[in-house]
mmCIF file of the N, C-alpha and C atoms, coordinates in Angstrom:
data_MODEL
# 
_entry.id   MODEL 
# 
loop_
_atom_site.group_PDB 
_atom_site.id 
_atom_site.type_symbol 
_atom_site.label_atom_id 
_atom_site.label_alt_id 
_atom_site.label_comp_id 
_atom_site.label_asym_id 
_atom_site.label_entity_id 
_atom_site.label_seq_id 
_atom_site.pdbx_PDB_ins_code 
_atom_site.Cartn_x 
_atom_site.Cartn_y 
_atom_site.Cartn_z 
_atom_site.occupancy 
_atom_site.B_iso_or_equiv 
_atom_site.pdbx_formal_charge 
_atom_site.auth_seq_id 
_atom_site.auth_comp_id 
_atom_site.auth_asym_id 
_atom_site.auth_atom_id 
_atom_site.pdbx_PDB_model_num 
ATOM 1   N N  . MET A 1 1  ? 0.824   -1.177  0.000   1.00 0.00 ? 1  MET A N  1 
ATOM 2   C CA . MET A 1 1  ? 0.000   0.000   0.000   1.00 0.00 ? 1  MET A CA 1 
ATOM 3   C C  . MET A 1 1  ? 0.882   1.259   0.000   1.00 0.00 ? 1  MET A C  1 
ATOM 4   N N  . ASP A 1 2  ? 1.959   1.218   0.785   1.00 0.00 ? 2  ASP A N  1 
ATOM 5   C CA . ASP A 1 2  ? 2.867   2.369   0.814   1.00 0.00 ? 2  ASP A CA 1 
ATOM 6   C C  . ASP A 1 2  ? 3.430   2.651   -0.580  1.00 0.00 ? 2  ASP A C  1 
ATOM 7   N N  . GLY A 1 3  ? 3.814   1.573   -1.266  1.00 0.00 ? 3  GLY A N  1 
ATOM 8   C CA . GLY A 1 3  ? 4.380   1.722   -2.612  1.00 0.00 ? 3  GLY A CA 1 
ATOM 9   C C  . GLY A 1 3  ? 3.393   2.309   -3.600  1.00 0.00 ? 3  GLY A C  1 
ATOM 10  N N  . LYS A 1 4  ? 2.137   1.871   -3.510  1.00 0.00 ? 4  LYS A N  1 
ATOM 11  C CA . LYS A 1 4  ? 1.113   2.409   -4.408  1.00 0.00 ? 4  LYS A CA 1 
ATOM 12  C C  . LYS A 1 4  ? 0.903   3.896   -4.162  1.00 0.00 ? 4  LYS A C  1 
ATOM 13  N N  . LEU A 1 5  ? 0.839   4.271   -2.884  1.00 0.00 ? 5  LEU A N  1 
ATOM 14  C CA . LEU A 1 5  ? 0.673   5.687   -2.557  1.00 0.00 ? 5  LEU A CA 1 
ATOM 15  C C  . LEU A 1 5  ? 1.862   6.501   -3.033  1.00 0.00 ? 5  LEU A C  1 
ATOM 16  N N  . GLN A 1 6  ? 3.051   5.965   -2.869  1.00 0.00 ? 6  GLN A N  1 
ATOM 17  C CA . GLN A 1 6  ? 4.248   6.691   -3.303  1.00 0.00 ? 6  GLN A CA 1 
ATOM 18  C C  . GLN A 1 6  ? 4.212   6.919   -4.813  1.00 0.00 ? 6  GLN A C  1 
ATOM 19  N N  . THR A 1 7  ? 3.782   5.907   -5.559  1.00 0.00 ? 7  THR A N  1 
ATOM 20  C CA . THR A 1 7  ? 3.689   6.039   -7.008  1.00 0.00 ? 7  THR A CA 1 
ATOM 21  C C  . THR A 1 7  ? 2.665   7.107   -7.392  1.00 0.00 ? 7  THR A C  1 
ATOM 22  N N  . LEU A 1 8  ? 1.499   7.061   -6.765  1.00 0.00 ? 8  LEU A N  1 
ATOM 23  C CA . LEU A 1 8  ? 0.457   8.046   -7.067  1.00 0.00 ? 8  LEU A CA 1 
ATOM 24  C C  . LEU A 1 8  ? 0.894   9.463   -6.712  1.00 0.00 ? 8  LEU A C  1 
ATOM 25  N N  . ILE A 1 9  ? 1.494   9.629   -5.548  1.00 0.00 ? 9  ILE A N  1 
ATOM 26  C CA . ILE A 1 9  ? 1.966   10.954  -5.134  1.00 0.00 ? 9  ILE A CA 1 
ATOM 27  C C  . ILE A 1 9  ? 3.072   11.428  -6.064  1.00 0.00 ? 9  ILE A C  1 
ATOM 28  N N  . GLY A 1 10 ? 3.956   10.516  -6.444  1.00 0.00 ? 10 GLY A N  1 
ATOM 29  C CA . GLY A 1 10 ? 5.043   10.870  -7.358  1.00 0.00 ? 10 GLY A CA 1 
ATOM 30  C C  . GLY A 1 10 ? 4.538   11.369  -8.697  1.00 0.00 ? 10 GLY A C  1 
ATOM 31  N N  . ARG A 1 11 ? 3.497   10.729  -9.224  1.00 0.00 ? 11 ARG A N  1 
ATOM 32  C CA . ARG A 1 11 ? 2.921   11.168  -10.504 1.00 0.00 ? 11 ARG A CA 1 
ATOM 33  C C  . ARG A 1 11 ? 2.350   12.580  -10.402 1.00 0.00 ? 11 ARG A C  1 
ATOM 34  N N  . LYS A 1 12 ? 1.678   12.857  -9.286  1.00 0.00 ? 12 LYS A N  1 
ATOM 35  C CA . LYS A 1 12 ? 1.050   14.165  -9.109  1.00 0.00 ? 12 LYS A CA 1 
ATOM 36  C C  . LYS A 1 12 ? 2.067   15.273  -8.869  1.00 0.00 ? 12 LYS A C  1 
ATOM 37  N N  . SER A 1 13 ? 3.180   14.952  -8.217  1.00 0.00 ? 13 SER A N  1 
ATOM 38  C CA . SER A 1 13 ? 4.134   15.989  -7.829  1.00 0.00 ? 13 SER A CA 1 
ATOM 39  C C  . SER A 1 13 ? 5.310   16.143  -8.794  1.00 0.00 ? 13 SER A C  1 
ATOM 40  N N  . ASP A 1 14 ? 5.426   15.289  -9.806  1.00 0.00 ? 14 ASP A N  1 
ATOM 41  C CA . ASP A 1 14 ? 6.559   15.372  -10.736 1.00 0.00 ? 14 ASP A CA 1 
ATOM 42  C C  . ASP A 1 14 ? 6.647   16.729  -11.426 1.00 0.00 ? 14 ASP A C  1 
ATOM 43  N N  . GLY A 1 15 ? 5.538   17.269  -11.852 1.00 0.00 ? 15 GLY A N  1 
ATOM 44  C CA . GLY A 1 15 ? 5.538   18.539  -12.571 1.00 0.00 ? 15 GLY A CA 1 
ATOM 45  C C  . GLY A 1 15 ? 5.905   19.731  -11.704 1.00 0.00 ? 15 GLY A C  1 
ATOM 46  N N  . TRP A 1 16 ? 5.945   19.573  -10.415 1.00 0.00 ? 16 TRP A N  1 
ATOM 47  C CA . TRP A 1 16 ? 6.243   20.678  -9.510  1.00 0.00 ? 16 TRP A CA 1 
ATOM 48  C C  . TRP A 1 16 ? 7.711   20.698  -9.084  1.00 0.00 ? 16 TRP A C  1 
ATOM 49  N N  . GLY A 1 17 ? 8.476   19.741  -9.534  1.00 0.00 ? 17 GLY A N  1 
ATOM 50  C CA . GLY A 1 17 ? 9.875   19.681  -9.130  1.00 0.00 ? 17 GLY A CA 1 
ATOM 51  C C  . GLY A 1 17 ? 10.059  19.131  -7.720  1.00 0.00 ? 17 GLY A C  1 
ATOM 52  N N  . ILE A 1 18 ? 9.053   18.441  -7.246  1.00 0.00 ? 18 ILE A N  1 
ATOM 53  C CA . ILE A 1 18 ? 9.112   17.851  -5.911  1.00 0.00 ? 18 ILE A CA 1 
ATOM 54  C C  . ILE A 1 18 ? 9.353   16.360  -6.052  1.00 0.00 ? 18 ILE A C  1 
ATOM 55  N N  . GLY A 1 19 ? 10.295  15.840  -5.290  1.00 0.00 ? 19 GLY A N  1 
ATOM 56  C CA . GLY A 1 19 ? 10.565  14.410  -5.322  1.00 0.00 ? 19 GLY A CA 1 
ATOM 57  C C  . GLY A 1 19 ? 10.153  13.770  -4.001  1.00 0.00 ? 19 GLY A C  1 
ATOM 58  N N  . ASP A 1 20 ? 9.692   12.548  -4.099  1.00 0.00 ? 20 ASP A N  1 
ATOM 59  C CA . ASP A 1 20 ? 9.341   11.834  -2.877  1.00 0.00 ? 20 ASP A CA 1 
ATOM 60  C C  . ASP A 1 20 ? 10.328  10.691  -2.679  1.00 0.00 ? 20 ASP A C  1 
ATOM 61  N N  . ILE A 1 21 ? 10.787  10.551  -1.465  1.00 0.00 ? 21 ILE A N  1 
ATOM 62  C CA . ILE A 1 21 ? 11.752  9.506   -1.130  1.00 0.00 ? 21 ILE A CA 1 
ATOM 63  C C  . ILE A 1 21 ? 11.028  8.289   -0.579  1.00 0.00 ? 21 ILE A C  1 
ATOM 64  N N  . ALA A 1 22 ? 10.065  8.532   0.291   1.00 0.00 ? 22 ALA A N  1 
ATOM 65  C CA . ALA A 1 22 ? 9.351   7.427   0.915   1.00 0.00 ? 22 ALA A CA 1 
ATOM 66  C C  . ALA A 1 22 ? 7.966   7.900   1.340   1.00 0.00 ? 22 ALA A C  1 
ATOM 67  N N  . VAL A 1 23 ? 7.055   6.958   1.367   1.00 0.00 ? 23 VAL A N  1 
ATOM 68  C CA . VAL A 1 23 ? 5.711   7.199   1.880   1.00 0.00 ? 23 VAL A CA 1 
ATOM 69  C C  . VAL A 1 23 ? 5.441   6.099   2.888   1.00 0.00 ? 23 VAL A C  1 
ATOM 70  N N  . GLU A 1 24 ? 4.953   6.495   4.058   1.00 0.00 ? 24 GLU A N  1 
ATOM 71  C CA . GLU A 1 24 ? 4.700   5.524   5.112   1.00 0.00 ? 24 GLU A CA 1 
ATOM 72  C C  . GLU A 1 24 ? 3.370   5.849   5.783   1.00 0.00 ? 24 GLU A C  1 
ATOM 73  N N  . ILE A 1 25 ? 2.546   4.839   5.930   1.00 0.00 ? 25 ILE A N  1 
ATOM 74  C CA . ILE A 1 25 ? 1.281   5.006   6.633   1.00 0.00 ? 25 ILE A CA 1 
ATOM 75  C C  . ILE A 1 25 ? 1.561   4.723   8.100   1.00 0.00 ? 25 ILE A C  1 
ATOM 76  N N  . ARG A 1 26 ? 1.254   5.681   8.950   1.00 0.00 ? 26 ARG A N  1 
ATOM 77  C CA . ARG A 1 26 ? 1.581   5.537   10.367  1.00 0.00 ? 26 ARG A CA 1 
ATOM 78  C C  . ARG A 1 26 ? 0.360   5.337   11.241  1.00 0.00 ? 26 ARG A C  1 
ATOM 79  N N  . ASP A 1 27 ? -0.741  5.955   10.906  1.00 0.00 ? 27 ASP A N  1 
ATOM 80  C CA . ASP A 1 27 ? -1.894  5.893   11.797  1.00 0.00 ? 27 ASP A CA 1 
ATOM 81  C C  . ASP A 1 27 ? -3.152  5.743   10.952  1.00 0.00 ? 27 ASP A C  1 
ATOM 82  N N  . VAL A 1 28 ? -3.868  4.685   11.188  1.00 0.00 ? 28 VAL A N  1 
ATOM 83  C CA . VAL A 1 28 ? -5.110  4.434   10.467  1.00 0.00 ? 28 VAL A CA 1 
ATOM 84  C C  . VAL A 1 28 ? -6.227  4.381   11.493  1.00 0.00 ? 28 VAL A C  1 
ATOM 85  N N  . THR A 1 29 ? -7.232  5.199   11.290  1.00 0.00 ? 29 THR A N  1 
ATOM 86  C CA . THR A 1 29 ? -8.374  5.217   12.196  1.00 0.00 ? 29 THR A CA 1 
ATOM 87  C C  . THR A 1 29 ? -9.535  4.494   11.530  1.00 0.00 ? 29 THR A C  1 
ATOM 88  N N  . ILE A 1 30 ? -10.012 3.454   12.179  1.00 0.00 ? 30 ILE A N  1 
ATOM 89  C CA . ILE A 1 30 ? -11.117 2.662   11.655  1.00 0.00 ? 30 ILE A CA 1 
ATOM 90  C C  . ILE A 1 30 ? -12.420 3.244   12.207  1.00 0.00 ? 30 ILE A C  1 
ATOM 91  N N  . PRO A 1 31 ? -13.400 3.456   11.341  1.00 0.00 ? 31 PRO A N  1 
ATOM 92  C CA . PRO A 1 31 ? -14.688 3.951   11.837  1.00 0.00 ? 31 PRO A CA 1 
ATOM 93  C C  . PRO A 1 31 ? -15.266 3.000   12.891  1.00 0.00 ? 31 PRO A C  1 
ATOM 94  N N  . LEU A 1 32 ? -15.964 3.564   13.865  1.00 0.00 ? 32 LEU A N  1 
ATOM 95  C CA . LEU A 1 32 ? -16.511 2.794   14.972  1.00 0.00 ? 32 LEU A CA 1 
ATOM 96  C C  . LEU A 1 32 ? -17.418 1.669   14.480  1.00 0.00 ? 32 LEU A C  1 
ATOM 97  N N  . GLU A 1 33 ? -18.241 1.952   13.466  1.00 0.00 ? 33 GLU A N  1 
ATOM 98  C CA . GLU A 1 33 ? -19.152 0.929   12.937  1.00 0.00 ? 33 GLU A CA 1 
ATOM 99  C C  . GLU A 1 33 ? -18.381 -0.248  12.362  1.00 0.00 ? 33 GLU A C  1 
ATOM 100 N N  . LEU A 1 34 ? -17.299 0.034   11.658  1.00 0.00 ? 34 LEU A N  1 
ATOM 101 C CA . LEU A 1 34 ? -16.478 -1.034  11.083  1.00 0.00 ? 34 LEU A CA 1 
ATOM 102 C C  . LEU A 1 34 ? -15.795 -1.824  12.189  1.00 0.00 ? 34 LEU A C  1 
ATOM 103 N N  . ASN A 1 35 ? -15.316 -1.130  13.200  1.00 0.00 ? 35 ASN A N  1 
ATOM 104 C CA . ASN A 1 35 ? -14.671 -1.801  14.323  1.00 0.00 ? 35 ASN A CA 1 
ATOM 105 C C  . ASN A 1 35 ? -15.655 -2.736  15.023  1.00 0.00 ? 35 ASN A C  1 
ATOM 106 N N  . ASP A 1 36 ? -16.895 -2.268  15.230  1.00 0.00 ? 36 ASP A N  1 
ATOM 107 C CA . ASP A 1 36 ? -17.924 -3.102  15.852  1.00 0.00 ? 36 ASP A CA 1 
ATOM 108 C C  . ASP A 1 36 ? -18.239 -4.324  15.003  1.00 0.00 ? 36 ASP A C  1 
ATOM 109 N N  . ALA A 1 37 ? -18.358 -4.117  13.685  1.00 0.00 ? 37 ALA A N  1 
ATOM 110 C CA . ALA A 1 37 ? -18.658 -5.224  12.778  1.00 0.00 ? 37 ALA A CA 1 
ATOM 111 C C  . ALA A 1 37 ? -17.528 -6.254  12.788  1.00 0.00 ? 37 ALA A C  1 
ATOM 112 N N  . MET A 1 38 ? -16.287 -5.779  12.798  1.00 0.00 ? 38 MET A N  1 
ATOM 113 C CA . MET A 1 38 ? -15.138 -6.688  12.833  1.00 0.00 ? 38 MET A CA 1 
ATOM 114 C C  . MET A 1 38 ? -15.113 -7.474  14.145  1.00 0.00 ? 38 MET A C  1 
ATOM 115 N N  . SER A 1 39 ? -15.461 -6.809  15.234  1.00 0.00 ? 39 SER A N  1 
ATOM 116 C CA . SER A 1 39 ? -15.495 -7.471  16.536  1.00 0.00 ? 39 SER A CA 1 
ATOM 117 C C  . SER A 1 39 ? -16.562 -8.567  16.560  1.00 0.00 ? 39 SER A C  1 
ATOM 118 N N  . LEU A 1 40 ? -17.746 -8.255  16.047  1.00 0.00 ? 40 LEU A N  1 
ATOM 119 C CA . LEU A 1 40 ? -18.813 -9.257  15.987  1.00 0.00 ? 40 LEU A CA 1 
ATOM 120 C C  . LEU A 1 40 ? -18.420 -10.439 15.111  1.00 0.00 ? 40 LEU A C  1 
ATOM 121 N N  . ASN A 1 41 ? -17.769 -10.152 14.000  1.00 0.00 ? 41 ASN A N  1 
ATOM 122 C CA . ASN A 1 41 ? -17.323 -11.207 13.094  1.00 0.00 ? 41 ASN A CA 1 
ATOM 123 C C  . ASN A 1 41 ? -16.298 -12.112 13.777  1.00 0.00 ? 41 ASN A C  1 
ATOM 124 N N  . THR A 1 42 ? -15.368 -11.508 14.486  1.00 0.00 ? 42 THR A N  1 
ATOM 125 C CA . THR A 1 42 ? -14.350 -12.284 15.203  1.00 0.00 ? 42 THR A CA 1 
ATOM 126 C C  . THR A 1 42 ? -14.986 -13.158 16.273  1.00 0.00 ? 42 THR A C  1 
ATOM 127 N N  . GLN A 1 43 ? -15.938 -12.597 16.995  1.00 0.00 ? 43 GLN A N  1 
ATOM 128 C CA . GLN A 1 43 ? -16.638 -13.359 18.033  1.00 0.00 ? 43 GLN A CA 1 
ATOM 129 C C  . GLN A 1 43 ? -17.402 -14.533 17.422  1.00 0.00 ? 43 GLN A C  1 
ATOM 130 N N  . ALA A 1 44 ? -18.066 -14.309 16.302  1.00 0.00 ? 44 ALA A N  1 
ATOM 131 C CA . ALA A 1 44 ? -18.803 -15.382 15.631  1.00 0.00 ? 44 ALA A CA 1 
ATOM 132 C C  . ALA A 1 44 ? -17.861 -16.485 15.156  1.00 0.00 ? 44 ALA A C  1 
ATOM 133 N N  . GLU A 1 45 ? -16.696 -16.103 14.643  1.00 0.00 ? 45 GLU A N  1 
ATOM 134 C CA . GLU A 1 45 ? -15.718 -17.100 14.193  1.00 0.00 ? 45 GLU A CA 1 
ATOM 135 C C  . GLU A 1 45 ? -15.205 -17.932 15.370  1.00 0.00 ? 45 GLU A C  1 
ATOM 136 N N  . LYS A 1 46 ? -14.970 -17.292 16.498  1.00 0.00 ? 46 LYS A N  1 
ATOM 137 C CA . LYS A 1 46 ? -14.505 -18.027 17.683  1.00 0.00 ? 46 LYS A CA 1 
ATOM 138 C C  . LYS A 1 46 ? -15.572 -19.008 18.165  1.00 0.00 ? 46 LYS A C  1 
ATOM 139 N N  . GLU A 1 47 ? -16.831 -18.566 18.171  1.00 0.00 ? 47 GLU A N  1 
ATOM 140 C CA . GLU A 1 47 ? -17.916 -19.449 18.581  1.00 0.00 ? 47 GLU A CA 1 
ATOM 141 C C  . GLU A 1 47 ? -18.066 -20.617 17.613  1.00 0.00 ? 47 GLU A C  1 
ATOM 142 N N  . LYS A 1 48 ? -17.915 -20.337 16.326  1.00 0.00 ? 48 LYS A N  1 
ATOM 143 C CA . LYS A 1 48 ? -17.997 -21.395 15.315  1.00 0.00 ? 48 LYS A CA 1 
ATOM 144 C C  . LYS A 1 48 ? -16.906 -22.432 15.545  1.00 0.00 ? 48 LYS A C  1 
ATOM 145 N N  . GLN A 1 49 ? -15.677 -21.964 15.772  1.00 0.00 ? 49 GLN A N  1 
ATOM 146 C CA . GLN A 1 49 ? -14.554 -22.878 15.991  1.00 0.00 ? 49 GLN A CA 1 
ATOM 147 C C  . GLN A 1 49 ? -14.766 -23.692 17.265  1.00 0.00 ? 49 GLN A C  1 
ATOM 148 N N  . ALA A 1 50 ? -15.318 -23.074 18.299  1.00 0.00 ? 50 ALA A N  1 
ATOM 149 C CA . ALA A 1 50 ? -15.590 -23.789 19.550  1.00 0.00 ? 50 ALA A CA 1 
ATOM 150 C C  . ALA A 1 50 ? -16.614 -24.896 19.317  1.00 0.00 ? 50 ALA A C  1 
ATOM 151 N N  . ARG A 1 51 ? -17.638 -24.620 18.525  1.00 0.00 ? 51 ARG A N  1 
ATOM 152 C CA . ARG A 1 51 ? -18.649 -25.636 18.229  1.00 0.00 ? 51 ARG A CA 1 
ATOM 153 C C  . ARG A 1 51 ? -18.069 -26.788 17.409  1.00 0.00 ? 51 ARG A C  1 
ATOM 154 N N  . VAL A 1 52 ? -17.197 -26.450 16.463  1.00 0.00 ? 52 VAL A N  1 
ATOM 155 C CA . VAL A 1 52 ? -16.551 -27.492 15.657  1.00 0.00 ? 52 VAL A CA 1 
ATOM 156 C C  . VAL A 1 52 ? -15.683 -28.374 16.554  1.00 0.00 ? 52 VAL A C  1 
ATOM 157 N N  . THR A 1 53 ? -14.941 -27.755 17.451  1.00 0.00 ? 53 THR A N  1 
ATOM 158 C CA . THR A 1 53 ? -14.085 -28.507 18.372  1.00 0.00 ? 53 THR A CA 1 
ATOM 159 C C  . THR A 1 53 ? -14.919 -29.404 19.272  1.00 0.00 ? 53 THR A C  1 
ATOM 160 N N  . LEU A 1 54 ? -16.008 -28.872 19.807  1.00 0.00 ? 54 LEU A N  1 
ATOM 161 C CA . LEU A 1 54 ? -16.891 -29.648 20.666  1.00 0.00 ? 54 LEU A CA 1 
ATOM 162 C C  . LEU A 1 54 ? -17.513 -30.821 19.902  1.00 0.00 ? 54 LEU A C  1 
ATOM 163 N N  . ALA A 1 55 ? -17.958 -30.566 18.682  1.00 0.00 ? 55 ALA A N  1 
ATOM 164 C CA . ALA A 1 55 ? -18.555 -31.631 17.874  1.00 0.00 ? 55 ALA A CA 1 
ATOM 165 C C  . ALA A 1 55 ? -17.531 -32.716 17.571  1.00 0.00 ? 55 ALA A C  1 
ATOM 166 N N  . SER A 1 56 ? -16.297 -32.312 17.269  1.00 0.00 ? 56 SER A N  1 
ATOM 167 C CA . SER A 1 56 ? -15.228 -33.302 17.005  1.00 0.00 ? 56 SER A CA 1 
ATOM 168 C C  . SER A 1 56 ? -14.965 -34.160 18.236  1.00 0.00 ? 56 SER A C  1 
ATOM 169 N N  . ALA A 1 57 ? -14.977 -33.530 19.400  1.00 0.00 ? 57 ALA A N  1 
ATOM 170 C CA . ALA A 1 57 ? -14.752 -34.271 20.641  1.00 0.00 ? 57 ALA A CA 1 
ATOM 171 C C  . ALA A 1 57 ? -15.910 -35.235 20.901  1.00 0.00 ? 57 ALA A C  1 
ATOM 172 N N  . GLU A 1 58 ? -17.139 -34.814 20.636  1.00 0.00 ? 58 GLU A N  1 
ATOM 173 C CA . GLU A 1 58 ? -18.299 -35.685 20.838  1.00 0.00 ? 58 GLU A CA 1 
ATOM 174 C C  . GLU A 1 58 ? -18.277 -36.874 19.881  1.00 0.00 ? 58 GLU A C  1 
ATOM 175 N N  . ILE A 1 59 ? -17.862 -36.630 18.649  1.00 0.00 ? 59 ILE A N  1 
ATOM 176 C CA . ILE A 1 59 ? -17.753 -37.724 17.673  1.00 0.00 ? 59 ILE A CA 1 
ATOM 177 C C  . ILE A 1 59 ? -16.679 -38.716 18.117  1.00 0.00 ? 59 ILE A C  1 
ATOM 178 N N  . ALA A 1 60 ? -15.534 -38.196 18.555  1.00 0.00 ? 60 ALA A N  1 
ATOM 179 C CA . ALA A 1 60 ? -14.458 -39.073 19.023  1.00 0.00 ? 60 ALA A CA 1 
ATOM 180 C C  . ALA A 1 60 ? -14.900 -39.897 20.231  1.00 0.00 ? 60 ALA A C  1 
ATOM 181 N N  . THR A 1 61 ? -15.648 -39.270 21.126  1.00 0.00 ? 61 THR A N  1 
ATOM 182 C CA . THR A 1 61 ? -16.146 -39.977 22.317  1.00 0.00 ? 61 THR A CA 1 
ATOM 183 C C  . THR A 1 61 ? -17.150 -41.070 21.931  1.00 0.00 ? 61 THR A C  1 
ATOM 184 N N  . ALA A 1 62 ? -18.019 -40.742 20.991  1.00 0.00 ? 62 ALA A N  1 
ATOM 185 C CA . ALA A 1 62 ? -19.034 -41.690 20.563  1.00 0.00 ? 62 ALA A CA 1 
ATOM 186 C C  . ALA A 1 62 ? -18.417 -42.911 19.858  1.00 0.00 ? 62 ALA A C  1 
ATOM 187 N N  . GLN A 1 63 ? -17.326 -42.685 19.185  1.00 0.00 ? 63 GLN A N  1 
ATOM 188 C CA . GLN A 1 63 ? -16.678 -43.780 18.474  1.00 0.00 ? 63 GLN A CA 1 
ATOM 189 C C  . GLN A 1 63 ? -15.956 -44.681 19.449  1.00 0.00 ? 63 GLN A C  1 
# 
C-alpha cells in the first residue's frame, strides 16, 4: 500500500519539481461501525470454531 501511494503521489508531484523519497502510513483510524462489525465477526468465528471442536470431541467420544 505504501508503494502504491508513493507512485500516485510521485505522478502528481513530478511537474512541480518535488521528489518523494518514501511514503509511510503511520496511523489508520477505523470507523466505529467497522470496528464493531469486525469485533462481531471475530466473536462469531470463535464461537464457530468452539462448536466445531466440541462436535469433534463428541464424535471421538461416541466412536
